[in-house]
MIVEX-642852 format. One record per residue: residue in three letters; x, y, z of N, C-alpha, C in turn. Coordinates in steps of 0.1 Angstrom, whole numbers, plus 2048, in hexadecimal, padded with zeros to 3 digits. Layout:
BEGIN
ALAXYZXYZXYZ ...
# end
This chain:
BEGIN
UNK3EF6CDD293E66D8D253D86D6D2B UNK3D26E2D2F3C56E1D353BA6DCD2C UNK3B06D5D313A56D2D2939E6E0D25 UNK3996E0D193946EDD143896F3D1C UNK3816EAD233766EED2B37B6F5D38 UNK3886F3D3B38E6F9D48394706D45 UNK39470BD3939A718D36391723D3C UNK39772FD3F38E73AD4438373DD3A UNK378741D3F36C742D3636E74CD2B UNK375757D2D378761D2238075BD17 UNK38A753D1B39274CD1138A741D0A UNK383739D1137A72FD0C371735D01 UNK36B740D05361746CFC36774BCEF UNK374750CF037B755CE437F749CDB UNK38373ECE1387733CD837B72DCD2 UNK37072DCD9363727CD435F730CC8 UNK36073DCC935C746CBE366744CB2 UNK372742CB537C740CAB378733CA3 UNK375728CAA37271CCA336471DC9B UNK35B725CA134E727C9A35172EC8C UNK359738C8C35C73FC80363736C76 UNK36D72EC7B374725C7336B71BC6C UNK362716C7435970BC6F34E710C66 UNK34971CC6933D721C6134172AC56 UNK34D730C56352739C4C35D732C44 UNK36572AC4A370724C4337E729C46 UNK37E734C4D38B73AC51389744C5C UNK394747C63394750C6E3A1758C6E UNK3A0764C743AC76DC743AC774C82 UNK3B877BC853B9782C913AE78DC92 UNK3AA792C863A079DC86393799C8C UNK39078CC8B383787C90383789C9F UNK38E786CA638F787CB4391795CB9 UNK39879DCB239B7ABCB638E7B3CB5 UNK3867B0CAA37A7B8CA836E7B3CB1 UNK36E7A6CB43637A1CBC3657A3CCB UNK3717A2CCF3747A2CDD37D7AECE2 UNK3817B6CD83897C2CDC3977BFCE0 UNK39C7B4CDB3AA7AFCDF3B47B7CD6 UNK3C07B8CDB3CB7BCCD33D07B1CCA UNK3D87B4CC03DC7AACB73E479FCBE UNK3ED7A3CC73F5799CCE3EC78FCD6 UNK3E2794CDC3D978BCE43D1782CDA UNK3CD787CCF3C677FCC53CF774CC0 UNK3DC778CBD3E576ECB93E7763CC3 UNK3E8766CD03E975CCDA3DD753CDB UNK3D1758CD83C5750CD83C5746CCD UNK3C974ACC13CA742CB63D5737CB8 UNK3E073BCBE3EB731CC13E6727CCB UNK3DE72BCD53D9722CDF3CF718CD8 UNK3C671DCCF3BD714CC83C570ACC0 UNK3CF70ECBA3D7705CB23DE6FACBA UNK3E16FECC73E76F4CD03DD6E9CD3 UNK3D06ECCD33C56E2CD63C16DBCC9 UNK3C26E2CBE3BC6DCCB13C46E0CA5 UNK3D16DDCA53D96E2C9A3D46DDC8C UNK3CE6D1C8C3C96CBC803BD6D2C7A UNK3B76DCC813AB6E2C7D3AD6EEC73 UNK3B96F4C733BB700C6B3C9701C67 UNK3CB708C5C3D870BC563D971AC52 UNK3E4720C553E772EC513E972FC42 UNK3E1737C3C3E473BC2E3ED747C2E UNK3F9745C2940474FC2A40175BC22 UNK3F975AC173F6765C0F3EB76EC15 UNK3E1768C1B3D6770C203D7773C2F UNK3E076BC363E276CC443D5768C4C UNK3CE75FC463C2759C4C3C474AC4F UNK3BE746C5A3BF738C5D3B3731C57 UNK3B5728C4E3AA721C473A8713C4C UNK39B70FC4B397702C5039D6F7C48 UNK3A16EDC4F3A56E0C493996D7C49 UNK3926D7C3E3856CFC3E3876C0C40 UNK3936BBC3B3956ACC3C3986A8C4A UNK39E6B1C523A26ACC5F39C6B4C6B UNK3926BDC6738C6C5C723846BCC7B UNK3866BEC8837F6B8C9337B6C3C9D UNK36F6C6C9F36B6D1CA836F6CFCB6 UNK3746D9CBD3766D9CCB36A6DCCD3 UNK3616E4CCD3556E9CD43496E3CCD UNK33F6DECD53336D8CD03286E3CCE UNK3256E6CC231B6F0CBF30E6E8CBB UNK3036EACC32F76E4CBF2F16ECCB3 UNK2E96E6CAB2E36EDCA02DB6FACA4 UNK2D56F8CB02CD704CB52D7710CB8 UNK2E270DCBF2EB718CC22F271DCB6 UNK2F5715CAC2FB71ACA02F2723C98 UNK2E571FC972DB728C902D9735C98 UNK2D9734CA52D8740CAD2E374ACAB UNK2EF744CAA2FB74DCA72FA753C99 UNK2F574CC8F2F4751C822EA75CC81 UNK2E075DC8A2D6767C892DB774C90 UNK2E6774C972EC780C9D2F2789C92 UNK2F0795C932F579EC8830579EC87 UNK30C79EC9231A79EC91320792C8B UNK31A786C8F31F77AC8931C779C7A UNK30F77DC7730B77DC69314786C60 UNK318791C6632179BC5E32F794C5D UNK33478EC68341788C6734277DC5D UNK336776C5B33676BC5233376FC44 UNK33077CC4232C781C3531E77EC31 UNK31577CC3A308778C372FE784C38 UNK30378FC3B2FA79AC3E2F77A3C32 UNK2FD7A1C272FB7AAC1B2EC7A9C17 UNK2E679EC182D879CC142D0799C20 UNK2D17A1C2B2C97A0C372CD794C40 UNK2D978EC3E2DE784C462D5777C46 UNK2D4771C512CC765C522BE769C56 UNK2B4769C4D2A776FC5029E764C57 UNK296769C6028C761C6627F76AC68 UNK273764C6926776CC69267775C76 UNK264782C7426478BC7F258789C88 UNK25A78BC9524F78BC9E246797C9C UNK239795C9B2307A0C9922C7A7CA5 UNK22E7A0CB122A7A6CBE2337A1CC9 UNK2377AACD123F7A7CDD2387ACCEA UNK23A7A5CF52367AAD0123F7B5D05 UNK23B7BED0E2447C9D1324E7C3D1D UNK25A7C9D1E2647C4D2725E7C5D36 UNK2577CFD392517D1D462487C5D4A UNK23F7C2D402367B7D4223D7AAD44 UNK2467A7D3B24E79AD3B256799D48 UNK25D7A4D4C2657A3D5825C7A1D65 UNK2517A8D652487A6D71243797D71 UNK240792D6623B784D6624677AD6A UNK25277CD6525D773D69261774D78 UNK260781D7D263783D8B25977CD94 UNK24C77DD90242777D97243767D97 UNK246762D8C248753D8B25474FD94 UNK25F756D9326B753D9A268754DA9 UNK26075EDAE25E760DBC251759DC1 UNK24A752DB823E74BDBC234754DC2 UNK23175FDBC227769DC121D76CDB5 UNK212772DB9207775DB020A782DA8 UNK202783D9D20278FD951F4795D94 UNK1F47A3D951E77AAD931E97B0D85 UNK1E07ACD7C1E27B0D6E1D57B6D68 UNK1D77BED5D1CC7C2D551CF7BBD47 UNK1C47B4D431C67ABD371BB7ADD2D UNK1BF7ACD201B57AED151B37A0D0F UNK1A779BD111A478ED0B19C790CFE UNK19D786CF6196786CE9187787CEA UNK18277FCF317377ECF516D788CFF UNK17478AD0A16E792D151747A0D16 UNK17E7A3D0E1847B0D0E18D7B2D1B UNK18D7BFD1F1967C3D2A1917BFD38 UNK1997BAD401957B6D4E1A17B6D57 UNK19F7B8D641AA7B7D6E1A97A9D75 UNK1B57A3D771B5796D7C1C1795D86 UNK1BF78BD8F1CA786D981CE779D93 UNK1DA777D8E1DF76BD891EB765D91 UNK1EB758D911F7751D971FF74CD8B UNK20A753D87212750D7B21A743D7E UNK21A73AD7422172DD7622C72AD6C UNK22A72ED5F23472BD55232733D49 UNK23C734D4023B73BD3423F731D28 UNK238733D1D23C72BD11239734D05 UNK23F72FCFA23F737CED23972DCE2 UNK230732CDB22A72ACD022F72ECC2 UNK23A736CC223F73BCB523A748CB0 UNK22F74CCB6228759CB2227762CBF UNK22175CCC921F763CD622775CCE1 UNK22A764CEB22F75FCF822275ED01 UNK221753D08216751D1121974ED1F UNK210752D2821274FD36208744D3A UNK20C73AD40204730D47201735D55 UNK1F5736D591F273CD661E5736D6C UNK1E4737D791D8732D811D073ED84 UNK1C373ED811BA749D841B1744D90 UNK1B3749D9C1AC744DA819D748DA7 UNK199752D9F18C757D9F18274ED96 UNK188745D8E18073CD86179731D8F UNK16D72DD8C166724D9416A715D92 UNK16B711D86170703D8317F702D85 UNK1836F8D8D1916F7D9019A6F5D84 UNK1956ECD7A19C6EAD6E19D6F6D66 UNK1936FFD6619370BD5E19B716D64 UNK1A0714D701A871ED761B671FD70 UNK1BB714D691C8714D631C6719D54 UNK1CB724D511C972AD441D672FD3E UNK1D5733D311E0738D291DD747D25 UNK1E7750D271E575ED241F0763D1B UNK1ED76AD101F776FD071FD77BD0E UNK20A77BD0F211786D1620F794D0F UNK20D794D0220B7A1CFB1FE7A7CFE UNK1F57A0D051E77A5D081E77AAD17 UNK1F27AAD1D1F27B0D2B1F47BFD29 UNK1EC7C7D2F1EE7D5D301F67DAD3B UNK1F57D2D471FD7D5D521FE7C8D5A UNK2097C8D6320B7BCD6B2137C1D77 UNK20D7C0D832147C4D8F2157B8D99 UNK2207B6D9F2237ABDA821C7ADDB5 UNK2157A3DBA20E7A3DC721779ADD0 UNK2217A1DD722B79ADDF225793DEA UNK219797DEF213791DFB20B785DF8 UNK209782DEB200777DE720976CDE1 UNK20C762DE9215757DE520E74DDDD UNK215747DD421073CDCB21572FDD1 UNK20C727DD621071ADDD214710DD3 UNK21D707DD72236FDDCE2186F4DC8 UNK20E6F1DCF2046E8DCA1FC6EEDBE UNK1FC6FBDBD1F5702DB21FC6FDDA5 UNK2096FDDA42106F8D9920F6E9D97 UNK2106E2DA32106D4DA22036CED9D UNK1F86D6D9F1EB6D1D9B1E76D6D8D UNK1F06DCD861ED6E0D781F06D4D6F UNK1E66CBD6E1E76BED681EB6C0D59 UNK1E56CAD521E86CBD441F76CFD42 UNK1FC6D8D4A20A6DCD492136D1D4C UNK2106C9D562196BED5B2186B2D53 UNK20D6B0D4B20B6A5D422146A6D36 UNK21C69BD3322369BD2621C693D1C UNK21C698D10215691D0521F68DCFA UNK21E680CF722767BCEC22167CCDF UNK227684CD6222686CC822B67ECBF UNK224677CB622A66FCAB227675C9E UNK23067CC9822E683C8B23367AC7F UNK22C67AC75230672C6922D67AC5C UNK233677C5123067EC4422167DC42 UNK21B687C3D20D687C3A20967CC30 UNK200673C331FD668C291F666DC1C UNK1F0679C1C1EA67DC0F1F5682C05 UNK1F567BBFA20067EBF01FD68CBE9 UNK1F1691BEB1EF69FBE61F76A9BEF UNK1F96A5BFB2006AEC0520F6ABC03 UNK21369FC0322169BC03223690BF9 UNK229693BEE22B68ABE3237680BE6 UNK241685BED24D67CBF024F67CBFF UNK248672C0624A672C15258670C1A UNK26066AC1126E668C15275676C17 UNK271680C1027668DC11273693C1F UNK267690C24263695C3126B68DC3C UNK26D680C3A274678C4328267DC45 UNK288681C39296687C3A296695C40 UNK28C69DC3C28A6ABC4028A6ABC50 UNK2836A3C562816A3C65289699C6C UNK292693C6529B689C6B29367EC73 UNK289679C6C28066FC73287662C75 UNK28465BC7F28964DC8127D643C7F UNK28063AC76275630C72269637C6D UNK26B643C6626064AC60258652C6A UNK25D654C7625565BC8025E665C87 UNK257670C8C25E67AC9425667ACA1 UNK25D676CAC256676CB925B681CC2 UNK252688CC8255693CD124B694CDC UNK250697CE8248698CF42466A7CF7 UNK23A6ABCFA2376B9CFD22D6BAD08 UNK22C6C5D0F2226C7D192146C8D13 UNK20A6C2D1A1FD6C3D141F86D1D12 UNK1FC6DAD1B1F86E8D191FC6EED0C UNK2076EAD0720D6F1CFA20A6E8CEE UNK2066DCCEF2056D3CE41FD6D8CD8 UNK1F16DECDB1E96E3CD01EF6EFCC9 UNK1F66F8CD11FC704CCC2086FFCC2 UNK2106F6CC621B6F2CBE2176EACB2 UNK20D6E1CB42086DACA82036E3C9D UNK1FC6EECA11F86F8C982046FFC92 UNK20D703C9A21970AC95221701C8A UNK2216F4C8D2286EBC8321F6E6C78 UNK2126EBC782096E7C6D2076D7C6C UNK2056D1C782036C3C781F46BFC77 UNK1F16B7C6D1E36B3C6B1E06A9C77 UNK1D66ACC7F1D36A4C8B1C669CC89 UNK1C069CC7D1B4695C7B1B7686C7B UNK1AD67EC7E1AF66FC7F1B1669C71 UNK1AB66FC671AC66AC591B5672C50 UNK1BE679C561C8682C4F1C1689C43 UNK1B6690C461AD696C3B1B06A4C37 UNK1B96ABC3E1BD6B8C3B1C56B8C2E UNK1C26C1C251C96C2C181D16CFC17 UNK1DC6CFC111E46DBC0F1F36D8C11 UNK1FB6DEC092096DAC092106DEC17 UNK2096E7C1E20F6EBC2B20C6E1C36 UNK2046D7C332026CCC3D20B6C1C38 UNK2176C1C3C2216B7C392226ACC43 UNK21D6AFC4F21D6A5C5A20F6A1C5F UNK20E695C63202690C6920568AC77 UNK1FC68CC801FD687C8E1F8678C8D UNK20266FC8E1FF661C8C1F765BC98 UNK1FA660CA41F365BCB01EA666CB6 UNK1DF669CAE1D6674CB11CF672CBF UNK1CE665CC41C8662CD11D0669CDC UNK1DD66CCDA1E5672CE41DF67FCE9 UNK1D7686CE11D1693CE51C5692CED UNK1C1686CF01B5684CF91B768BD06 UNK1AD694D091AE69BD161B86A6D17 UNK1BE6AAD0B1C76B5D0A1BF6C2D08 UNK1C06CCD111B86D8D101BB6E0D04 UNK1C76DFCFF1CA6E8CF31C86E1CE6 UNK1C26D5CE61BF6CDCDA1B76D5CD0 UNK1AE6DECD41A66E5CCB1AE6EECC2 UNK1BA6F1CC61C26F9CBD1C96F1CB2 UNK1CA6E4CB41D16DCCAA1CA6DBC9D UNK1D16DCC921CA6DCC841C26D0C82 UNK1B56D3C7E1AC6C8C7B1A36C3C86 UNK1A56C8C9219D6C3C9E1916CCCA0 UNK1936D9C9D1886E3C9E18C6F0C98 UNK1836F9C96187706C9119070DC9B UNK19A714C961A371BC9F19C726CA7 UNK19F726CB419A730CBC1A3732CC8 UNK1A373DCCE1AB740CD91A3746CE4 UNK1A173FCEF198744CFA19C750D00 UNK1A9753D011AE75ED0A1B5768D02 
# end
């Protein structure tokens, strides 16, 4: 028998979906495959038979309901679902409906309040892919509307906005030339095909290329966290710590998004500050540190 990874992609995808439904709902039927993939009943039966050849111990046919039910004691997954991919699938309408989760709005998550336009986003990604410049009209918080020539380098998400990391050749100070721009504040973006972005422009972006090691621990203030062991379990900490490496450019944005108290003396109070940055010195020289909770008042330059 072929290794399951060697199956044709369409067959592989159907068996993966079959196992996902089996694992997360507890049963699967031919209707799952016919409705999701437009198969005939005979083809759906063949797929279920094929899955059973690989993992017969995973499911049993209930003769009354004609559904294949999970064998919880002997189930061993054929497909490795990361928690990220599993949660992503649960957020899709069709999967939520199939699992019976959609009656009360399915698996809810906070809605985005603002999105960039498709035209802006596609122009930015094409420019990055082709290593060319962008001519943009941008609305800044402090200076308002202006026209700029930017060398786009990378995109990141802070959980609220999508941002562009770009080089502004018109700035005087070389360090200040590397900036962050919210994609929702672009009014227009046109590709300048004749203006190439040299490799050294990206290589010299020290803030983007610098990796910062963050060491997060339960907040020491018992007014914030009464039971630190709960936080240790919540974040799957090892030895009471959660270690994560991030780019210096995004460190302040993400620490604010996570509500991490970044003061040296863990002085921020409030139940929403459940984490404290144990190695606060790691933010030395990080340009986005002013966004981190407790280091200064929140502001956004651009």
